[in-house]
C-alpha angles and dihedrals in degrees: 000000000000126000095266092051091046091051091049091051092048091049089051092051091048090051092049090049091050093052093044090055089046089054091050091050094052109028099036095042092058099066091047090052090051093050090048090052091049090051090053091051091049091050091055089066103033103113092127097048115128123231091254092050089049089055089052091050092048090049090051090051092052092047094050094045090048091051092049090050092051090051090052090051090051088052091051091048090050092056092044094051091046091052091238099129109120122180121218119193125218136143118266140152109259091198088062090048090055090052090050090053092052091049090050088064096040093119094051090045090051094047093050092042091233126167111224119188130185127199121191109201099182133066093212112055098160116124134174108227143095105304094193095058093040087055093047091052093050092045092054093052093043090048090058091049090053094042095055098038120101121230118291094012124133130248119190131196121195128186121198135163127220119183104313098339134089120215123199117193117199112189130182134177097225128122093291127217116313120237112272095020098088094090089060095054100095099031122111117262092357114143123194127219095257117100127221108255095222098043092259117163128239137194096191092245106107100084092036090056092043092052091049094050092047092049090053089049091053093254139100145209129229136180110234102171129036148164126025094003097059125250134292118195120190118207114197123194134173116245089237128034110238113230 
């Protein structure tokens, strides 16, 4: 097989992979959405549910929400690998975006009895960037904080502004990052030794996707606190997306 034939075969495999992930995103997401809707209907008329049955229902909720999140991360990875990520710039309030992210995980927060606090340490939280990918980056980091936090623990989000950059700190009180595992954090499909406290699944894509989005937005993400004391990730973003 010569170079041209090899390239053609690789392109074909990439195309097949893209369409397989597209199929997963659409056709596998649908049954999870239906089961989630049925659970919600069941919960509306669940006055006679025992404590044990309630634990089963809560576990089902966490499993379904975790699966939907993994499917979303596969979709994001598909677009990244295909080079189809395009950034659009518009003004938005990043403080409102942070609140949207917290609300997106309201069910998980409720089920794990977590206390989530937000502190906005700037009067001007307007930035000119791609709000969708900023939100996806924050969601991926917040998701990890929720996933690895034990019941009734606290997660805090703080927004501050220095010069022309916004910094978002997301802190949890989980097990933290074990020594020697930090280099794996932002690699694709790399799982660490810590286990999700509610049995949630993970593909090892969330932080990889977040780091990619932030890089495209002209920002970055770093781990500033690890092991035993929980984790603190700092997301940094320029006030204005550079064209």
